C-alpha positions in Angstrom: 66.4 -102.7 -71.1 67.7 -100.7 -68.1 71.1 -99.2 -68.6 73.7 -100.0 -65.9 74.0 -97.0 -63.6 77.0 -96.8 -61.4 75.9 -97.0 -57.7 77.4 -93.8 -56.5 77.1 -92.1 -53.1 74.6 -89.2 -52.8 75.9 -85.7 -53.4 74.6 -83.4 -50.8 74.7 -79.6 -51.1 73.9 -77.1 -48.4 71.0 -74.8 -49.2 69.9 -72.0 -46.8 66.2 -71.5 -46.7 65.3 -68.2 -44.9 61.9 -67.1 -43.8 59.8 -64.8 -45.9 56.6 -63.8 -44.1 53.4 -63.0 -46.0 53.0 -59.3 -46.5 50.1 -59.2 -44.0 52.5 -60.4 -41.3 55.5 -58.2 -42.1 55.0 -56.4 -38.8 56.2 -59.5 -37.0 59.6 -59.2 -38.6 59.9 -55.5 -37.5 58.8 -56.3 -34.0 61.1 -59.3 -33.4 64.2 -57.1 -34.2 63.3 -54.5 -31.6 63.4 -55.5 -27.9 60.5 -53.2 -27.3 58.4 -56.3 -27.4 60.1 -57.8 -24.3 58.6 -55.2 -21.9 55.2 -54.8 -23.6 52.7 -57.4 -22.8 50.5 -56.9 -25.8 53.6 -57.7 -28.1 54.4 -60.8 -26.0 50.8 -61.9 -26.3 51.1 -61.5 -30.1 54.1 -63.8 -30.4 52.6 -66.3 -28.0 49.6 -66.4 -30.3 51.7 -67.3 -33.3 52.5 -70.6 -31.8 51.9 -71.2 -28.1 54.1 -74.3 -27.9 57.0 -72.8 -29.8 56.8 -69.7 -27.6 57.7 -71.8 -24.5 60.1 -74.1 -26.2 62.1 -71.2 -27.7 62.5 -69.6 -24.3 60.3 -66.7 -25.5 62.5 -65.8 -28.4 60.5 -64.3 -31.3 63.3 -64.7 -33.8 63.4 -68.5 -33.1 59.6 -68.7 -33.3 59.5 -67.0 -36.7 62.2 -69.3 -38.0 60.5 -72.4 -36.9 56.8 -71.7 -37.7 55.7 -73.6 -40.8 54.6 -72.0 -44.0 51.2 -73.5 -43.5 50.8 -71.8 -40.1 51.9 -68.4 -41.7 49.2 -68.8 -44.3 46.6 -69.5 -41.6 47.7 -66.4 -39.6 47.6 -64.3 -42.8 43.8 -65.1 -43.0 43.1 -65.0 -39.3 41.1 -61.7 -38.9 41.4 -61.8 -35.1 45.2 -62.2 -35.2 45.6 -59.5 -37.9 43.6 -57.1 -35.8 45.8 -58.0 -32.8 48.9 -57.4 -35.0 47.6 -54.1 -36.3 46.9 -52.9 -32.7 50.5 -53.7 -31.6 52.0 -52.2 -34.7 50.0 -49.0 -34.2 51.4 -48.7 -30.6 54.9 -49.5 -31.7 55.0 -47.1 -34.6 53.5 -44.3 -32.5 56.1 -45.0 -29.8 59.0 -45.0 -32.2 57.9 -41.8 -34.0 58.7 -39.9 -30.8 62.4 -40.7 -31.2 62.6 -37.8 -33.6 61.8 -35.5 -30.7 65.0 -36.3 -28.7 67.1 -33.3 -27.7 70.4 -32.6 -26.0 72.1 -33.6 -23.8 73.1 -36.6 -25.8 74.8 -39.4 -23.8 77.2 -42.1 -24.7 76.8 -45.0 -22.2 79.5 -47.7 -21.9 79.1 -51.0 -20.0 80.6 -54.5 -20.2 77.2 -56.2 -20.0 73.5 -55.6 -20.6 70.7 -57.8 -19.3 67.9 -57.0 -21.6 66.3 -60.4 -22.4 67.2 -64.1 -22.3 67.4 -64.0 -26.1 70.6 -61.9 -25.9 73.1 -63.5 -23.6 75.5 -60.6 -22.9 75.0 -60.3 -19.1 76.0 -62.1 -16.0 74.2 -60.5 -13.1 73.3 -57.3 -11.3 75.4 -54.9 -13.3 74.1 -56.1 -16.6 70.5 -56.3 -15.5 70.8 -52.7 -14.1 72.2 -51.5 -17.4 69.5 -53.3 -19.4 66.8 -51.7 -17.3 68.5 -48.3 -17.7 68.4 -48.6 -21.5 64.8 -49.5 -21.5 64.0 -46.5 -19.3 65.9 -44.1 -21.6 63.8 -45.4 -24.4 60.5 -44.9 -22.5 61.5 -41.5 -21.3 62.9 -40.6 -24.7 66.3 -39.6 -23.4 68.9 -39.1 -26.1 71.3 -41.9 -25.2 73.3 -44.4 -27.2 74.9 -47.4 -25.6 78.1 -49.4 -26.3 79.1 -52.9 -25.3 80.5 -56.2 -26.5 78.8 -59.1 -28.2 79.9 -62.3 -26.6 79.9 -65.6 -28.6 79.3 -67.7 -25.5 77.9 -65.0 -23.2 77.8 -66.0 -19.6 77.5 -69.6 -18.5 74.3 -71.7 -18.2 74.1 -73.4 -14.8 73.3 -77.0 -14.1 73.8 -79.1 -11.0 75.2 -82.6 -10.6 73.4 -85.2 -8.4 75.9 -84.1 -5.6 74.9 -80.5 -5.9 78.0 -79.3 -7.6 77.6 -76.4 -10.1 78.6 -77.1 -13.7 79.1 -74.1 -16.0 78.1 -74.8 -19.5 79.0 -72.3 -22.2 76.6 -72.5 -25.2 77.5 -70.5 -28.3 74.9 -67.9 -29.3 73.5 -68.3 -32.8 74.0 -64.7 -34.1 71.2 -65.4 -36.6 68.7 -65.9 -33.8 69.5 -62.9 -31.6 68.0 -59.4 -31.8 71.2 -57.9 -33.2 71.7 -56.8 -36.7 75.0 -56.1 -38.6 75.8 -52.5 -39.2 76.7 -52.2 -42.9 78.6 -49.7 -45.0 76.9 -48.1 -48.0 78.5 -50.7 -50.2 77.0 -53.5 -48.2 80.2 -54.6 -46.4 80.3 -54.9 -42.6 81.2 -51.7 -40.7 84.3 -52.4 -38.6 86.6 -50.5 -36.4 90.3 -51.2 -35.9 92.7 -50.9 -33.0 96.4 -51.3 -32.6 97.6 -54.4 -30.7 101.2 -55.6 -30.1 102.5 -56.4 -33.5 99.1 -56.5 -35.2 95.8 -54.8 -35.8 92.6 -55.8 -34.2 89.3 -55.6 -36.1 85.9 -55.5 -34.6 82.5 -55.7 -36.3 79.7 -53.5 -35.2 76.2 -54.9 -34.4 73.1 -52.9 -33.5 70.5 -53.9 -31.0 67.3 -51.8 -31.0 66.1 -51.3 -27.5 62.9 -49.4 -28.2 64.0 -45.9 -29.2 67.5 -46.5 -27.7 70.3 -48.0 -29.8 72.9 -50.3 -28.4 76.0 -51.0 -30.4 78.0 -54.2 -29.7 81.5 -55.0 -30.9 82.5 -58.5 -31.9 86.0 -59.8 -32.7 85.2 -63.5 -33.4 85.6 -63.5 -37.2 88.3 -64.4 -39.8 90.0 -61.0 -39.9 91.5 -61.6 -36.5 94.0 -64.1 -35.1 92.6 -67.1 -33.1 93.9 -65.3 -29.9 92.0 -62.1 -30.7 88.9 -63.9 -31.8 88.6 -65.1 -28.2 88.4 -61.5 -26.8 84.7 -61.5 -27.2 84.1 -65.2 -26.5 83.1 -65.0 -22.8 82.0 -62.2 -20.6 84.7 -61.8 -17.9 86.4 -64.8 -19.4 90.1 -65.7 -19.7 93.0 -64.3 -17.8 93.9 -60.7 -16.8 95.4 -60.0 -20.2 92.2 -61.0 -21.9 90.3 -58.8 -19.5 92.6 -55.9 -20.4 91.9 -56.5 -24.1 88.1 -56.6 -23.5 88.3 -53.3 -21.6 90.5 -51.7 -24.3 87.9 -52.8 -26.9 85.0 -51.5 -24.9 86.6 -48.1 -24.2 88.8 -47.3 -27.1 87.0 -49.4 -29.6 83.6 -48.2 -28.3 84.5 -44.5 -28.9 85.8 -45.4 -32.4 82.6 -47.2 -33.2 80.6 -44.2 -32.3 82.7 -42.1 -34.6 82.4 -44.6 -37.4 78.6 -44.2 -37.0 78.8 -40.5 -37.1 77.9 -40.1 -33.4 79.5 -37.6 -31.0 77.5 -37.6 -27.7 78.0 -34.6 -25.4 78.2 -36.6 -22.2 80.1 -39.9 -21.7 78.8 -42.2 -18.9 81.2 -44.9 -17.8 79.1 -47.6 -16.0 81.9 -49.1 -13.9 85.7 -48.7 -14.3 85.8 -51.3 -17.1 84.9 -48.5 -19.6 87.5 -46.0 -18.5 89.7 -46.3 -21.6 86.9 -44.5 -23.4 88.0 -41.4 -21.6 91.6 -42.0 -22.6 90.6 -42.3 -26.3 88.6 -39.1 -26.0 91.6 -37.4 -24.6 93.7 -38.6 -27.5 91.1 -37.2 -29.9 91.2 -33.8 -28.3 95.0 -33.6 -28.6 95.6 -35.3 -31.9 92.5 -34.2 -33.8 91.3 -31.0 -32.1 94.9 -29.8 -31.5 94.5 -29.1 -27.8 97.1 -29.3 -25.2 97.0 -32.2 -22.7 95.7 -29.9 -20.0 93.0 -28.3 -22.2 91.9 -31.8 -23.4 91.7 -32.9 -19.8 89.3 -30.0 -19.0 86.9 -31.0 -21.8 87.1 -34.7 -21.2 86.5 -34.3 -17.5 83.6 -31.9 -17.9 81.7 -34.4 -20.1 82.6 -37.5 -18.1 80.5 -39.3 -15.5 81.7 -42.4 -13.7 79.4 -44.7 -11.8 81.0 -47.2 -9.5 79.1 -50.3 -8.4 81.8 -51.9 -6.3 81.8 -51.6 -2.5 85.2 -53.2 -1.8 88.7 -52.0 -3.0 89.6 -55.5 -4.2 86.7 -55.5 -6.7 88.2 -52.7 -8.8 90.2 -53.8 -11.8 93.9 -53.0 -12.0 96.6 -53.9 -14.4 100.4 -54.1 -14.2 102.4 -51.3 -15.8 104.3 -53.8 -17.9 101.0 -55.2 -19.4 99.8 -51.7 -20.1 103.1 -50.9 -21.8 102.6 -53.7 -24.3 99.1 -52.5 -25.3 99.0 -48.7 -24.9 102.7 -47.8 -24.8 102.1 -45.7 -27.9 99.5 -43.5 -26.3 101.7 -41.0 -24.4 103.4 -39.9 -27.6 100.0 -39.4 -29.3 99.0 -37.2 -26.5 102.2 -35.3 -26.3 103.1 -36.4 -22.7 105.5 -38.8 -21.1 104.7 -42.3 -19.7 104.7 -41.1 -16.1 102.0 -38.5 -16.9 99.7 -41.1 -18.4 100.4 -43.5 -15.5 99.4 -40.8 -13.0 95.9 -41.0 -14.4 95.5 -44.5 -12.9 98.0 -44.5 -10.0 98.4 -42.7 -6.7 102.2 -42.8 -7.1 103.2 -42.7 -10.8 106.8 -43.5 -9.9 106.0 -46.7 -8.1 106.3 -49.4 -10.8 104.9 -52.0 -8.4 101.6 -50.2 -8.0 99.0 -51.4 -10.4 97.1 -49.1 -12.7 93.6 -48.8 -11.4 90.7 -48.5 -13.9 88.6 -46.9 -11.2 91.2 -44.2 -10.6 91.5 -43.7 -14.4 87.7 -43.3 -14.6 87.6 -40.9 -11.6 90.5 -38.8 -13.0 88.7 -38.5 -16.4 85.3 -37.6 -15.0 84.0 -34.5 -13.4 81.6 -36.5 -11.3 81.7 -39.9 -9.6 78.7 -41.6 -8.0 77.8 -44.6 -6.0 74.6 -46.5 -6.5 72.9 -46.0 -3.1 73.2 -43.5 -0.3 75.3 -45.9 1.8 77.4 -46.9 -1.1 78.1 -43.3 -1.9 79.7 -43.0 1.6 81.6 -46.3 1.2 82.9 -45.0 -2.2 84.2 -41.8 -0.5 86.3 -44.1 1.7 87.5 -46.2 -1.2 88.7 -43.2 -3.3 90.0 -41.2 -0.3 93.7 -41.9 -1.2 93.2 -39.9 -4.4 92.5 -36.8 -2.5 94.8 -36.8 0.6 94.1 -33.2 1.5 90.4 -33.9 2.2 88.5 -36.1 4.6 86.5 -38.8 2.9 83.2 -37.2 3.7 84.2 -34.1 1.9 84.7 -35.7 -1.5 82.5 -34.8 -4.4 81.4 -38.5 -4.8 77.7 -38.6 -4.4 75.1 -41.2 -5.3 72.0 -42.1 -7.4 70.3 -45.1 -5.9 69.6 -47.9 -8.4 66.1 -48.6 -9.6 64.3 -51.2 -11.7 62.4 -51.0 -14.9 58.7 -51.2 -13.8 57.3 -52.5 -17.2 59.9 -55.3 -17.3 59.5 -56.6 -13.7 55.9 -55.9 -12.7 53.6 -58.7 -13.5 51.0 -58.1 -16.2 48.3 -58.5 -13.6 49.7 -55.7 -11.5 50.2 -53.5 -14.6 46.5 -54.0 -15.6 45.4 -53.1 -12.1 47.8 -50.2 -11.7 46.7 -48.7 -15.0 43.2 -48.3 -13.6 44.4 -46.3 -10.5 47.7 -44.7 -11.2 46.3 -42.0 -13.5 46.9 -41.2 -17.2 50.3 -39.6 -16.7 51.8 -42.9 -15.5 51.5 -44.3 -19.0 53.5 -41.4 -20.4 56.6 -42.3 -18.2 56.6 -38.7 -16.9 54.6 -38.7 -13.7 54.5 -37.8 -10.0 55.5 -40.8 -7.9 52.5 -40.1 -5.6 50.4 -41.8 -8.3 51.5 -45.1 -6.7 49.2 -44.2 -3.8 46.3 -45.0 -6.0 46.8 -48.6 -4.9 45.0 -47.8 -1.7 41.8 -47.4 -3.6 41.9 -51.0 -4.8 39.6 -53.4 -2.8 41.6 -55.8 -0.7 40.2 -58.9 -2.3 41.5 -57.8 -5.8 44.9 -57.3 -4.3 44.8 -60.8 -2.7 43.6 -62.4 -5.9 46.5 -61.0 -7.8 49.0 -62.4 -5.2 47.3 -65.8 -5.3 47.4 -65.9 -9.1 51.1 -65.1 -9.2 52.0 -67.6 -6.5 50.1 -70.3 -8.3 52.0 -69.5 -11.5 55.3 -69.7 -9.6 54.5 -73.1 -8.2 53.4 -74.3 -11.6 56.7 -73.0 -13.2 58.9 -74.6 -10.5 57.1 -78.0 -10.9 57.5 -77.7 -14.7 61.2 -76.9 -14.4 61.8 -79.8 -12.0 60.0 -82.1 -14.4 63.0 -81.8 -16.7 65.6 -84.5 -15.6 68.5 -82.3 -16.8 67.3 -79.3 -14.6 66.5 -81.5 -11.6 69.6 -83.7 -11.7 70.4 -82.6 -8.1 67.3 -84.5 -6.9 66.4 -88.1 -7.4 63.1 -88.9 -9.3 61.5 -89.8 -6.0 62.6 -86.6 -4.4 61.2 -84.6 -7.3 57.8 -86.3 -6.9 57.8 -85.5 -3.1 58.8 -81.8 -3.8 56.0 -81.4 -6.3 53.5 -82.8 -3.7 54.7 -80.7 -0.8 55.2 -77.4 -2.7 51.9 -75.6 -2.0 50.2 -72.5 -3.2 48.7 -71.7 0.2 51.9 -71.6 2.2 53.9 -68.5 3.1 56.7 -68.5 0.5 60.0 -66.7 1.0 62.4 -66.3 -1.9 66.2 -65.9 -2.0 67.8 -65.6 -5.5 71.0 -63.8 -6.5 74.6 -64.3 -7.3 76.1 -66.6 -4.8 79.0 -64.7 -3.3 80.1 -65.3 0.2 79.3 -61.8 1.5 75.6 -62.4 0.6 75.5 -65.1 3.3 73.1 -67.4 1.4 73.4 -70.1 4.1 72.8 -67.8 7.1 69.3 -69.3 7.3 70.8 -72.7 8.0 72.6 -71.8 11.2 70.2 -73.7 13.4 68.6 -76.5 11.4 66.3 -77.7 14.3 64.8 -74.2 14.7 64.5 -74.0 10.9 62.8 -77.4 10.9 60.2 -76.1 13.4 59.5 -73.0 11.2 59.0 -74.8 7.9 57.0 -77.7 9.3 54.9 -75.7 11.7 51.5 -77.4 11.5 49.5 -74.1 11.6 52.0 -71.7 10.1 54.3 -73.5 7.6 56.9 -71.7 5.6 58.6 -72.7 2.3 61.8 -71.3 0.9 62.8 -71.1 -2.8 66.5 -70.6 -3.6 68.1 -69.8 -7.0 71.3 -68.3 -8.2 74.7 -68.8 -9.7 78.2 -68.6 -8.4 81.1 -67.4 -10.5 82.9 -70.4 -12.1 86.1 -69.3 -10.3 84.4 -68.8 -7.0 84.8 -72.1 -5.2 83.4 -70.8 -1.9 80.3 -69.5 -3.7 79.7 -72.9 -5.3 80.1 -74.6 -2.0 77.2 -72.5 -0.6 75.0 -73.8 -3.4 76.0 -77.4 -2.7 75.3 -76.9 1.0 71.8 -75.6 0.4 71.1 -78.5 -2.0 72.3 -81.0 0.5 70.1 -79.5 3.3 67.1 -79.4 0.9 67.4 -83.1 0.4 66.9 -83.9 4.1 63.5 -85.5 4.7 62.4 -82.8 7.0 63.2 -80.1 4.5 62.3 -81.8 1.2 59.7 -79.7 -0.6 60.0 -77.0 2.0 63.4 -75.8 0.9 64.0 -76.0 -2.8 66.9 -75.0 -5.0 65.9 -74.2 -8.6 68.9 -74.2 -11.0 69.3 -72.2 -14.2 68.8 -68.8 -12.8 68.1 -66.3 -15.5 65.8 -63.3 -16.3 62.8 -65.6 -16.9 63.1 -67.4 -13.6 63.9 -64.1 -11.8 60.6 -62.7 -13.0 58.7 -65.7 -11.7 60.3 -65.5 -8.3 60.0 -61.7 -7.6 56.4 -61.8 -8.8 55.4 -65.0 -7.1 56.9 -65.2 -3.6 55.4 -63.5 -0.5 58.6 -62.2 1.0 62.0 -61.5 -0.5 65.0 -62.4 1.8 68.4 -60.7 1.6 71.0 -60.9 4.3 74.4 -59.5 3.1 77.3 -58.6 5.3 77.1 -54.9 6.0 78.1 -52.7 4.1 79.0 -54.9 1.1 75.8 -54.6 -0.8 76.4 -51.6 -3.1 72.7 -51.4 -3.9 71.0 -54.6 -4.8 67.9 -54.5 -7.0 66.2 -57.9 -6.7 64.3 -56.6 -3.7 63.2 -53.6 -5.7 61.8 -55.9 -8.4 59.9 -57.7 -5.7 58.5 -54.5 -4.4 57.0 -53.7 -7.8 54.9 -56.7 -7.3 53.8 -56.0 -3.7 56.3 -58.5 -2.3 57.7 -57.4 1.1 61.5 -57.2 1.6 63.2 -58.7 4.6 66.8 -57.6 4.6 69.8 -56.3 6.5 69.7 -52.5 6.3 72.3 -52.3 3.6 72.3 -51.0 0.0 69.0 -49.7 -1.2 67.0 -51.0 1.8 68.6 -48.3 4.1 66.6 -45.8 2.1 63.6 -48.1 1.3 62.7 -49.6 4.7 59.5 -48.3 6.3 57.6 -49.9 9.1 54.6 -51.7 7.6 56.3 -52.3 4.3 58.7 -55.1 5.2 61.2 -56.1 7.8 64.8 -55.2 8.6 67.9 -56.3 10.4 69.9 -53.5 12.0 72.2 -51.3 10.1 75.1 -51.4 12.6 76.9 -54.6 13.5 76.7 -55.6 17.1 79.8 -57.7 17.2 83.2 -57.3 15.5 83.5 -61.1 15.5 81.9 -62.2 12.2 80.7 -65.5 13.6 79.0 -63.9 16.6 77.3 -61.4 14.2 76.2 -64.2 11.9 74.6 -66.1 14.8 72.8 -63.0 16.0 71.5 -62.2 12.6 70.3 -65.8 12.0 68.5 -65.7 15.4 66.9 -62.4 14.5 65.7 -63.8 11.1 64.1 -66.9 12.8 62.4 -64.7 15.4 61.0 -62.2 12.9 59.7 -65.1 10.7 58.1 -66.8 13.7 56.7 -63.8 15.6 56.0 -61.2 12.9 56.0 -62.5 9.4 54.3 -65.9 9.7 51.8 -64.7 12.4 50.7 -61.8 10.2 50.4 -63.9 7.0 48.3 -66.5 8.7 46.1 -64.1 10.7 43.3 -64.9 8.3 39.8 -63.3 8.6 37.4 -66.2 8.3 35.0 -64.3 6.0 37.7 -62.7 3.8 39.8 -65.9 3.6 43.0 -63.8 3.8 44.9 -61.6 6.3 43.7 -57.9 5.9 46.9 -56.7 7.7 49.0 -58.6 5.2 47.2 -57.1 2.3 47.7 -53.7 3.9 51.5 -54.4 3.9 51.2 -55.2 0.2 49.6 -51.9 -0.5 52.1 -50.0 1.6 55.0 -51.7 -0.3 53.7 -50.5 -3.6 52.6 -47.1 -2.5 55.6 -46.2 -0.3 58.5 -48.3 -1.4 58.1 -49.3 -5.1 57.4 -45.7 -6.1 61.0 -44.6 -5.1 62.9 -47.4 -6.7 62.0 -47.3 -10.4 64.5 -46.6 -13.2 62.1 -43.7 -13.9 63.2 -42.0 -10.7 66.8 -43.1 -11.2 67.1 -41.7 -14.7 65.4 -38.5 -13.7 68.1 -38.2 -10.9 70.9 -38.8 -13.4 69.5 -36.1 -15.7 69.0 -33.6 -13.0 72.3 -34.2 -11.0 74.7 -35.0 -13.8 73.6 -35.0 -17.5 72.1 -31.6 -17.6 74.6 -29.6 -15.5 77.5 -31.3 -17.2 76.0 -30.6 -20.6 75.8 -26.9 -19.7 79.4 -26.9 -18.4 80.7 -28.7 -21.5 79.0 -26.2 -23.7 80.5 -23.3 -21.7 84.0 -24.8 -21.9 83.7 -25.5 -25.6 82.4 -22.0 -26.6 84.6 -19.6 -28.5 86.9 -22.4 -29.6 87.4 -23.7 -26.1 88.3 -20.3 -24.5 87.2 -21.2 -21.0 88.9 -24.6 -21.1 92.2 -22.9 -22.1 91.7 -20.3 -19.4 91.1 -22.9 -16.6 94.0 -25.1 -17.9 96.4 -22.1 -17.9 95.3 -21.0 -14.4 95.8 -24.5 -13.0 99.3 -24.7 -14.5 100.2 -21.3 -13.1 98.9 -22.3 -9.6 100.6 -25.6 -9.7 103.9 -24.0 -10.6 103.6 -21.5 -7.7 101.9 -23.7 -5.1 105.1 -24.8 -3.3 106.3 -21.2 -3.2 103.5 -20.1 -0.9 105.2 -19.1 2.4 103.4 -19.0 5.8 104.3 -15.7 7.4 102.2 -16.3 10.5 99.4 -18.5 11.6 97.6 -18.1 15.0 97.1 -21.3 16.9 94.0 -22.1 19.0 94.4 -22.3 22.8 93.7 -25.6 24.6 90.4 -24.4 25.9 87.9 -21.6 25.4 84.8 -20.2 27.1 83.1 -18.8 24.0 80.2 -16.5 23.6 78.9 -13.9 21.2 81.2 -11.4 22.8 84.1 -13.8 23.0 84.5 -15.7 19.7 87.5 -17.8 18.6 89.7 -15.5 16.5 92.0 -16.9 13.8 94.5 -15.2 11.5 96.7 -16.5 8.7 99.3 -14.4 6.9 100.7 -15.8 3.6 103.3 -14.7 1.2 101.5 -15.7 -2.1 104.5 -15.0 -4.4 103.1 -14.6 -7.9 99.6 -15.8 -7.0 96.8 -13.4 -6.3 94.6 -13.4 -3.1 91.6 -14.6 -5.1 93.6 -17.6 -6.2 93.9 -19.0 -2.7 91.3 -19.9 -0.1 92.0 -20.4 3.6 89.7 -22.2 6.0 89.5 -23.5 9.6 88.0 -26.9 10.3 86.5 -28.2 13.5 86.3 -32.0 13.7 85.5 -34.7 16.2 86.7 -38.3 16.4 84.4 -41.3 16.5 85.0 -44.5 18.4 87.1 -45.8 15.6 89.4 -42.8 15.6 88.0 -41.4 12.3 87.6 -37.6 11.9 84.2 -36.1 11.1 83.8 -32.4 10.2 81.5 -30.4 12.5 82.1 -27.0 11.1 84.1 -25.3 8.4 84.7 -21.6 8.3 86.5 -19.8 5.5 88.8 -16.9 6.4 88.3 -13.6 4.8 91.1 -11.7 3.1 91.3 -8.3 4.8 94.7 -7.0 3.6 97.0 -7.5 0.7 100.3 -5.6 0.2 103.4 -6.5 -1.7 102.4 -10.2 -2.2 101.5 -10.6 1.5 97.8 -11.5 2.2 96.1 -11.5 5.6 93.1 -13.7 6.2 91.0 -13.5 9.4 87.8 -15.0 10.8 85.9 -15.2 14.1 84.1 -18.5 14.9 81.6 -19.5 17.5 81.1 -23.3 17.3 77.5 -24.5 17.5 78.2 -27.0 20.3 80.6 -27.3 23.2 83.0 -30.2 23.5 86.4 -31.5 22.4 87.4 -30.6 18.8 90.3 -31.3 16.6 91.0 -27.9 14.9 93.2 -27.3 11.9 93.6 -24.9 9.0 94.4 -25.4 5.3 94.8 -23.5 2.1 93.4 -24.5 -1.3 93.2 -23.2 -4.8 90.2 -21.1 -5.4 88.5 -20.3 -8.7 84.7 -19.8 -9.4 85.1 -21.6 -12.7 85.9 -24.9 -11.0 83.0 -27.4 -10.7 84.1 -28.5 -7.3 87.2 -28.6 -5.0 88.4 -32.0 -6.0 88.6 -30.9 -9.6 91.9 -29.4 -8.6 92.8 -31.1 -5.3 95.8 -29.2 -4.2 95.8 -28.7 -0.4 98.3 -27.4 2.1 97.7 -27.9 5.8 99.0 -25.2 8.1 
């Protein structure tokens, strides 16, 4: 007889089953936790071989793959001799690569940035700044530069883009599963999570430290989204650039102050601190506090050491793009800092303001970064000049062109962006040094030895893969929601592998003029539907969720692409990310870029295209000013013809149409009947790789940073720190003395130039200045005469500068004289000025006192 059993509901209990790979496959676990795999094709091939279908479904995320592969499959792989040999080969390469990390030397660099675009498996980037930073870390790994990076780990990262049937952009924020990203908790010896703490209004903020291994380079990320913090503070690291201005301030405080404290908690004290954008400038303030509170320096002495070891890279070409906060907001969050540094509030405000007494002026993060850095650089030659104009107000005694602000033109990480087909081919002709990451860029000229048909076959293969990838993406109804099913079918039919393909993909900001191509739809119709020389355009990109005008541009392109005459000839592909970007820069024939001059700080998408032999067609702005060479692409003029924006847009659009019709399409379709391709076009591909790509790698970029900044600043920092900081104290004391006496300098006499001269070797322009220097010595003061001319806009440009020589000094009175013979005749504006002079200064703006006479 069966006993009566009460019919109860099931009792469920959560059980976590974690993966445990067979010992033979343990290398997979090691590899998936180091992003080295994402720029090494043999490692990617290895994970693809684990499970081809999962590789694609996971978005190429090894950690997801290893979690989802069945135990049965693991057992099969553990017995698969071919797979094990493949694994052994990859692990040998990886272990050999990583062993060189022990050889790293000074200078050591701490690198701070709000975002890093390393791989789609780690969503802590939004666009160009992050992709550049990610490429930079990979290059520091490859070149074995001693750098450690700091950033934030965002729960929701940046948004995922999808489009509605009307073409409206919808931003979807999907939380990252921190168990499936290549970041590992940093633990204390007792196994608890290593955290740092910061003071917030009425509370303490805690942040966990995560480590991301980027080859040999370590990236540490801070995360506040855990139970130790209030709901408000947990949101600090929810979204990249998310929330209001107060949340932005908290993010930047966490990055800067929290970032320095994280390095200290890890036992790391880099020699050089590189602030990649003004977001990171609070790191300099925290370092200044350390010097004063912990090293017992004065504020002035601490400033010398902090500045000597600080480098600020600005990426923003317009003043409005630089973050700034109200004095009231800063008072709530860092009101306690002045007392810790032994100064008053006004002194601290002067680090980020032009006028520290003006409470209405906002505190600029860019000014803070510049004041706490010995060097400031833009990210292209043109952007360096633009940055001199932007920061000119900080140095009123100097003309913008005199400022110490220079540039290092951005580059891209070749192993990440070059197709595996190109890498295989390049490896044969670039020479053995190329594989070591320490090479002469002339090795790129090896491409000229490759037969034309091999070049063309690579291009055909890559375009075929692009077309396949676009068709595959548009087969997903969620991705292609902006097209009807019938339109998708038509697009797939009309999208061809043998048609000249032009790509345009980037952030949709208004200055990038994404819709310039659509200024004359009838002319565009004739171009794309030319029966002999058709052209197809592929568009992709995101607009910031708060940028309504940028989103309108996307909608406009989508609407035009739906017109029957453009369907399948103009395509917008949503979901722009690193994976799609690679497909595009590798697969199109021409990369189009037409920003408003000079608002493109650098731009790197065209550089990525160049790595794959894709010609660039762009306004001469950003990097293309330096990169353009005839036979390697096409350019719109550097200077604007019209002040009226609409006229200029019409002219630029007409120029684009004309160049496509008369130069680009005609060359592409000038096919040799025997070869089945255009030999001139293949020549352009070779020129692009040999003459353009070679100059715009992160290899060249990092070498520039080391030569121009890291190594000289390391040397100076060591000199200032030697003997207990003797030189730092000496310079600080000298500056304080000069500052106290500066306004006491009295002009005894100053000769003025006549209105006109007939100059010769026997009749030179003579100038004399007599100064009462008070307590200052003659060697403390420099005197110079400047010859400038005015351009059409009324701006001054220096033609000649001549320093006067001190010829007599008695009882505090110094006489300075010179004789000048200008190189050219003409009308000059002539003036004299005096400035502090000390051979220990790194440059004039390090102590920017100036008195015009």
